[in-house]
C-alpha positions as CSV (number, residue, x, y, z in Angstrom):
1,X,0.0,0.2,0.1
2,X,1.2,3.6,-0.6
3,X,3.5,5.2,2.8
4,X,1.2,5.3,5.4
5,X,3.3,8.7,6.6
6,X,2.3,10.7,3.3
7,X,-1.1,9.5,2.9
8,X,-2.4,9.6,6.8
9,X,-2.0,12.2,9.6
10,X,-2.5,10.0,12.2
11,X,-2.3,10.3,15.6
12,X,1.2,8.6,15.4
13,X,3.2,11.4,15.4
14,X,0.4,13.4,18.5
15,X,3.0,14.4,21.3
16,X,2.6,12.6,24.4
17,X,1.6,15.5,26.1
18,X,-1.3,15.6,24.0
19,X,-4.0,13.0,26.0
20,X,-2.4,13.7,29.6
21,X,-5.4,11.6,30.9
22,X,-4.6,8.5,29.2
23,X,-0.7,8.8,29.4
24,X,-1.2,10.4,33.3
25,X,-3.6,6.4,33.8
26,X,-1.0,4.4,32.0
27,X,2.3,6.1,33.5
28,X,2.5,3.4,36.7
29,X,2.7,0.7,33.8
30,X,4.6,2.3,31.3
31,X,7.6,2.7,34.2
32,X,7.8,-1.3,34.5
33,X,8.5,-1.1,30.7
34,X,11.8,-1.7,29.7
35,X,14.5,-1.0,26.9
36,X,14.5,-4.4,24.9
37,X,16.5,-3.3,22.2
38,X,19.9,-2.9,24.1
39,X,21.6,-5.6,22.7
40,X,21.3,-5.0,19.5
41,X,24.4,-3.5,17.3
42,X,24.5,-1.2,15.0
43,X,25.9,-1.4,11.4
44,X,29.3,-0.2,11.3
45,X,32.6,0.3,9.5
46,X,32.7,-3.1,8.4
47,X,29.8,-4.5,7.3
48,X,29.2,-0.6,5.1
49,X,32.7,-1.8,3.8
50,X,31.2,-5.2,2.7
51,X,27.8,-3.1,1.1
52,X,30.7,-0.6,-1.2
53,X,32.4,-3.8,-2.2
54,X,29.3,-5.6,-3.5
55,X,27.7,-2.3,-4.9
56,X,31.3,-2.1,-6.7
57,X,31.2,-5.9,-8.1
58,X,27.6,-5.5,-9.1
59,X,28.6,-2.5,-11.2
60,X,31.2,-4.4,-13.1
61,X,28.7,-7.2,-14.0
62,X,26.5,-4.3,-15.0
63,X,28.4,-2.2,-16.7
64,X,27.9,0.9,-14.6
65,X,30.9,3.4,-13.7
66,X,29.6,5.1,-11.1
67,X,26.4,5.4,-9.0
68,X,24.8,8.7,-7.4
69,X,23.1,9.1,-4.3
70,X,21.6,12.1,-2.9
71,X,20.2,11.5,0.9
72,X,17.4,9.3,1.8
73,X,18.1,5.5,2.9
74,X,20.4,4.6,0.3
75,X,22.8,6.9,1.2
76,X,22.7,5.8,4.9
77,X,22.9,2.3,4.3
78,X,26.0,2.6,2.1
79,X,27.8,5.7,3.8
80,X,26.5,6.4,7.0
81,X,25.5,9.8,5.6
82,X,22.3,11.1,7.5
83,X,20.9,14.7,5.8
84,X,17.7,16.0,4.6
85,X,17.4,16.9,0.8
86,X,17.3,20.6,-0.2
87,X,18.0,22.9,-3.2
88,X,21.3,22.8,-2.1
89,X,22.9,19.3,-4.0
90,X,24.2,17.0,-1.1
91,X,25.1,13.6,-2.7
92,X,27.1,10.6,-2.5
93,X,29.2,9.2,-5.7
94,X,30.1,5.4,-6.0
95,X,32.8,4.6,-8.4
96,X,32.8,1.1,-10.1
97,X,36.8,1.3,-8.4
98,X,38.1,3.2,-5.6
99,X,36.7,5.0,-2.4
100,X,32.9,7.2,-2.7
101,X,32.9,10.9,-2.8
102,X,30.3,12.9,-1.0
103,X,29.9,16.4,-2.9
104,X,28.4,19.1,-0.3
105,X,28.0,22.4,0.3
106,X,31.1,24.3,1.9
107,X,29.7,25.5,5.2
108,X,28.1,22.0,5.7
109,X,31.5,20.0,5.3
110,X,31.5,19.6,9.2
111,X,27.7,18.3,9.9
112,X,28.3,15.8,7.1
113,X,31.4,14.4,8.3
114,X,29.8,13.9,11.7
115,X,28.1,10.8,10.4
116,X,30.0,9.7,7.5
117,X,30.9,5.8,8.1
118,X,33.1,5.1,5.2
119,X,36.4,6.3,4.0
120,X,35.4,8.6,1.3
121,X,36.6,11.8,-0.3
122,X,34.8,14.9,0.3
123,X,34.6,17.6,-2.3
124,X,32.6,20.9,-1.8
125,X,31.3,23.7,-4.0
126,X,30.8,27.2,-2.5
127,X,27.2,29.5,-3.4
128,X,28.0,30.5,-6.1
129,X,29.1,27.4,-7.4
130,X,27.4,24.6,-9.6
131,X,28.1,20.9,-7.7
132,X,27.3,19.3,-10.5
133,X,30.1,20.3,-11.9
134,X,31.9,19.3,-8.9
135,X,30.0,16.0,-9.3
136,X,31.7,15.8,-13.0
137,X,34.6,16.7,-11.8
138,X,35.4,13.9,-9.8
139,X,34.2,11.8,-12.6
140,X,36.8,13.0,-15.1
141,X,39.2,12.7,-12.3
142,X,38.6,8.9,-11.7
143,X,37.8,8.9,-16.0
144,X,34.3,7.2,-15.1
145,X,32.9,10.4,-17.1
146,X,32.8,8.3,-20.5
147,X,31.0,4.9,-18.9
148,X,27.4,4.8,-18.0
149,X,26.4,6.6,-14.9
150,X,23.5,5.0,-12.9
151,X,21.0,7.5,-11.1
152,X,19.7,6.0,-7.5
153,X,15.7,5.9,-8.6
154,X,14.5,8.3,-6.3
155,X,17.5,10.8,-7.2
156,X,15.3,14.7,-8.0
157,X,15.1,15.5,-11.4
158,X,17.0,18.5,-11.4
159,X,20.2,16.7,-10.3
160,X,20.0,14.9,-13.0
161,X,19.1,17.5,-15.8
162,X,21.8,19.5,-14.6
163,X,24.8,16.1,-14.9
164,X,23.6,15.9,-18.2
165,X,24.0,19.8,-18.8
166,X,27.6,19.4,-17.8
167,X,27.8,16.4,-19.0
168,X,26.3,16.3,-22.7
169,X,27.8,13.1,-23.5
170,X,27.2,11.0,-20.4
171,X,24.7,8.2,-20.5
172,X,22.3,8.5,-17.9
173,X,21.4,4.2,-16.8
174,X,18.9,2.9,-13.5
175,X,21.6,2.2,-10.6
176,X,18.5,-0.1,-10.1
177,X,21.0,-3.1,-10.4
178,X,23.2,-2.4,-7.8
179,X,21.4,-0.7,-5.6
180,X,18.4,-2.7,-5.6
181,X,20.5,-5.8,-6.1
182,X,22.2,-4.9,-2.7
183,X,19.5,-3.5,-0.6
184,X,16.3,-6.2,-1.4
185,X,18.9,-8.9,-0.1
186,X,19.3,-8.2,3.3
187,X,22.4,-9.6,5.2
188,X,22.2,-11.9,8.8
189,X,23.2,-8.1,10.5
190,X,19.7,-6.5,8.7
191,X,17.8,-9.3,9.5
192,X,18.2,-9.1,13.4
193,X,17.6,-5.2,13.5
194,X,14.1,-5.6,11.9
195,X,13.7,-9.0,14.4
196,X,14.5,-6.2,17.2
197,X,11.7,-3.7,15.6
198,X,9.1,-6.5,15.1
199,X,9.3,-7.9,19.0
200,X,9.4,-4.3,20.0
201,X,6.1,-3.2,18.0
202,X,4.4,-6.8,19.6
203,X,5.8,-6.0,23.1
204,X,3.9,-2.8,22.2
205,X,1.0,-4.3,21.1
206,X,0.8,-6.8,24.1
207,X,0.6,-3.8,26.7
208,X,-1.9,-1.6,24.6
209,X,-4.1,-3.7,23.6
210,X,-5.9,-5.3,27.7
211,X,-5.9,-0.9,28.1
212,X,-7.9,-0.4,25.2
213,X,-11.4,0.9,26.8
214,X,-15.2,1.9,25.2
215,X,-15.3,5.8,24.0
216,X,-11.3,5.9,23.0
217,X,-10.6,7.6,20.4
218,X,-7.8,6.3,17.7
219,X,-5.8,9.3,18.7
220,X,-6.1,7.5,22.4
221,X,-4.9,4.6,21.0
222,X,-1.8,5.4,19.5
223,X,-0.8,7.6,22.3
224,X,-0.8,4.2,24.6
225,X,0.9,2.8,21.5
226,X,3.9,5.0,20.8
227,X,4.3,5.5,24.3
228,X,5.0,1.7,25.3
229,X,6.6,1.7,21.6
230,X,9.3,4.2,22.9
231,X,9.8,2.8,25.9
232,X,10.3,-0.7,25.2
233,X,13.2,1.2,22.6
234,X,11.7,2.1,19.6
235,X,11.2,4.7,17.9
236,X,7.5,5.0,16.4
237,X,7.4,5.5,13.1
238,X,3.1,4.9,12.3
239,X,0.6,3.9,14.8
240,X,-2.7,4.1,12.2
241,X,-6.0,3.2,14.0
242,X,-9.0,2.5,12.1
243,X,-12.6,1.9,14.3
244,X,-15.9,0.9,13.0
245,X,-16.5,1.4,9.3
246,X,-13.0,3.2,9.1
247,X,-11.8,-0.2,8.9
248,X,-13.1,-0.9,5.4
249,X,-10.8,1.6,4.2
250,X,-7.3,0.7,4.3
251,X,-5.8,4.0,5.0
252,X,-8.9,5.1,7.1
253,X,-10.8,8.0,7.3
254,X,-10.6,11.5,9.0
255,X,-14.2,11.2,10.7
256,X,-14.1,10.9,14.3
257,X,-13.6,7.7,15.5
258,X,-14.2,6.5,19.3
259,X,-14.2,2.2,20.1
260,X,-17.6,0.6,20.5
261,X,-19.0,-2.5,21.6
262,X,-19.2,-4.8,19.5
263,X,-17.1,-3.0,16.4
264,X,-13.9,-3.8,14.5
265,X,-10.6,-2.3,16.0
266,X,-8.0,-2.5,13.0
267,X,-4.5,-1.5,14.6
268,X,-1.7,-1.1,11.5
269,X,1.6,0.0,13.6
270,X,5.5,-0.2,12.9
271,X,8.7,1.1,14.7
272,X,12.5,2.2,13.7
273,X,15.0,0.2,15.9
274,X,19.3,0.7,14.4
275,X,17.2,1.9,11.3
276,X,15.2,-0.4,10.6
277,X,11.6,-0.8,10.8
278,X,8.9,-2.9,11.6
279,X,5.2,-3.2,9.9
280,X,2.4,-5.5,12.0
281,X,-1.5,-5.3,11.7
282,X,-4.2,-6.6,14.1
283,X,-7.6,-6.6,13.6
284,X,-9.9,-7.8,17.1
285,X,-13.6,-6.8,18.3
286,X,-13.7,-4.7,21.4
287,X,-16.6,-6.8,23.2
288,X,-18.1,-9.8,21.8
289,X,-17.2,-10.5,17.8
290,X,-20.1,-10.8,15.8
291,X,-20.5,-14.1,13.1
292,X,-19.7,-12.1,10.4
293,X,-16.7,-10.2,11.8
294,X,-15.6,-14.1,12.7
295,X,-16.4,-14.8,9.5
296,X,-13.8,-12.2,7.7
297,X,-11.6,-12.4,10.1
298,X,-11.0,-16.4,9.7
299,X,-10.8,-15.8,5.9
300,X,-8.2,-13.4,6.4
301,X,-6.0,-15.2,8.4
302,X,-6.0,-18.2,6.0
303,X,-5.5,-15.4,3.5
304,X,-2.1,-15.2,5.4
305,X,-1.2,-18.4,5.2
306,X,-2.4,-18.8,1.2
307,X,0.3,-16.1,1.1
308,X,3.4,-17.7,3.2
309,X,2.5,-20.9,1.6
310,X,3.2,-19.5,-2.1
311,X,6.4,-17.6,-1.1
312,X,9.2,-20.4,-2.3
313,X,12.5,-19.5,-2.9
314,X,12.7,-19.1,-7.4
315,X,9.0,-17.9,-7.5
316,X,7.8,-15.0,-9.0
317,X,7.0,-12.3,-6.4
318,X,3.4,-12.0,-8.3
319,X,2.3,-15.6,-7.7
320,X,2.4,-14.9,-4.0
321,X,-0.4,-12.3,-4.9
322,X,-2.0,-14.4,-7.4
323,X,-2.6,-17.4,-4.9
324,X,-4.2,-15.4,-2.5
325,X,-6.7,-13.8,-4.6
326,X,-8.0,-16.9,-6.4
327,X,-8.2,-17.9,-3.0
328,X,-10.6,-14.6,-2.4
329,X,-12.4,-15.5,-5.6
330,X,-13.2,-18.9,-4.6
331,X,-15.1,-17.2,-1.5
332,X,-17.1,-14.6,-3.7
333,X,-14.7,-11.6,-3.1
334,X,-13.5,-9.3,-6.0
335,X,-12.4,-10.2,-8.4
336,X,-9.2,-9.0,-8.9
337,X,-9.1,-6.1,-6.9
338,X,-12.7,-5.1,-6.5
339,X,-14.2,-4.4,-3.3
340,X,-15.7,-6.0,-1.5
341,X,-12.4,-8.2,-0.9
342,X,-8.5,-6.9,-1.5
343,X,-8.2,-3.9,-3.1
344,X,-4.5,-3.2,-2.8
345,X,-1.2,-5.7,-3.0
346,X,-0.8,-8.7,-0.4
347,X,3.0,-7.3,0.7
348,X,5.7,-4.9,0.1
349,X,9.4,-5.0,0.6
350,X,10.7,-4.0,4.1
351,X,13.9,-3.0,5.7
352,X,15.0,0.3,6.4
353,X,12.1,1.8,4.8
354,X,8.6,0.6,5.3
355,X,8.2,0.5,1.9
356,X,10.9,-1.2,-0.3
357,X,11.1,-2.9,-3.8
358,X,10.2,-5.3,-4.9
359,X,6.1,-5.9,-3.6
360,X,3.4,-8.7,-3.6
361,X,1.9,-8.0,-6.6
362,X,0.3,-9.0,-9.9
363,X,2.8,-9.7,-12.6
364,X,6.0,-8.8,-10.3
365,X,8.3,-11.3,-11.9
366,X,10.9,-11.2,-9.6
367,X,11.9,-14.2,-7.9
368,X,11.9,-14.7,-4.4
369,X,15.6,-15.3,-3.0
370,X,17.0,-15.8,0.4
371,X,17.0,-12.4,2.4
372,X,14.2,-10.5,0.5
373,X,11.6,-9.0,3.3
374,X,8.3,-8.7,2.8
375,X,5.0,-7.8,4.8
376,X,2.0,-9.9,4.0
377,X,-1.0,-8.2,4.6
378,X,-4.2,-10.2,2.5
379,X,-6.9,-8.3,3.9
380,X,-10.5,-7.8,2.8
381,X,-12.3,-4.3,3.1
382,X,-16.4,-4.3,3.1
383,X,-17.4,-0.6,2.1
384,X,-20.0,0.8,4.4
385,X,-19.0,-1.6,7.2
386,X,-16.1,-2.6,8.4
387,X,-12.4,-4.5,7.3
388,X,-10.3,-6.8,8.9
389,X,-6.2,-6.6,8.3
390,X,-3.8,-9.3,9.7
391,X,0.0,-7.9,8.9
392,X,2.9,-9.8,9.6
393,X,6.5,-9.7,7.8
394,X,8.5,-12.6,6.6
395,X,12.0,-12.8,5.3
396,X,13.0,-15.3,2.7
397,X,15.9,-18.1,4.1
398,X,17.7,-20.9,2.5
399,X,14.7,-23.2,3.2
400,X,11.8,-20.9,2.5
401,X,10.0,-18.1,4.7
402,X,10.7,-17.6,8.2
403,X,7.8,-15.2,10.2
404,X,9.5,-12.2,12.1
405,X,6.0,-12.6,14.1
406,X,3.8,-15.0,14.5
407,X,0.0,-14.0,13.3
408,X,-2.5,-14.9,15.1
409,X,-5.1,-17.9,15.5
410,X,-8.5,-16.2,16.6
411,X,-10.3,-12.3,16.8
412,X,-10.9,-13.5,20.2
413,X,-7.0,-13.8,21.0
414,X,-5.5,-11.3,18.6
415,X,-1.8,-11.3,20.4
416,X,-1.6,-15.0,21.0
């Protein structure tokens, strides 16, 4: 599904002080929670050096001379540099051989160096200079200007356009074979951080669930979830809470919502630990679930298992989505992406970003391989009534998929 942070303004971002009554009442219980992430190991210089080596191997295999990367997850992944994008260009150049280069404004160099986690050359530009001319200078000096230049897929147009102006003969190509080729395949260290983030989210759910009361708003519940996540050692990324009919719309509604007996509560929450994310959804009913709610919940739970069973090594990712959609069509939903039914993809890639390539969606031909990580969230949505989404992430191993969090088995015990 589209990025939650882009599409929803939920209570996830609400400051803790915005709901003093709710949090004051929970403070004694919050105080008993401890950081469960203390043993996690951040990604250090040796692991980043291995990433550079891998990238350079892929560059040579794909005939790419250099890769350009702007601030964001890919820049952190390869260099450790944590920076924001602005009209002033900061970027990394990964050459096919030798040390990378960071290009940044002169006055920003000391700040950029603070998070630089690899040996790299730093070249600066002054306010009256063209930063792309500095990029071109590095490429000329390394004798890379006549070789294909890979552009990381989120790089902005003005930077690519500027590069073609200073290097009109440059061959611009996609850097996906390199960047995706590295980032899509998680190492054991990355898997461990994602597991820690998932453990935090599950623990926060377990703490929050019994404290949900009739009359609470979705903002109240999100505040409790975020407070528990912080105490457990995670940094909240999103806490989407959908109540009643709002659960029928995957990213909810801005209409006022409160917990009501006999109505669905859908929570979709995730956090970050050492730069790696979790994403877990749970759906339950406050009070006693009705027949229709139980039926749909059980169907979604089965849908998760259908997806998991279809996720086999070497299988095109799109076939996982096909398997779930075939099962739902047999139940009378859809067909395809129509409602009532599953209106979004079965899952998305996950890692440093909550949504990463590739997706478990129709026609995706990339074959599943060890190290790939995905969400598994084949919800069913019934407009005007309610929706159910259960979401647990898994990673591919040498023997097949393995859960980060175990799916629940009953609407009456949504957290086991």
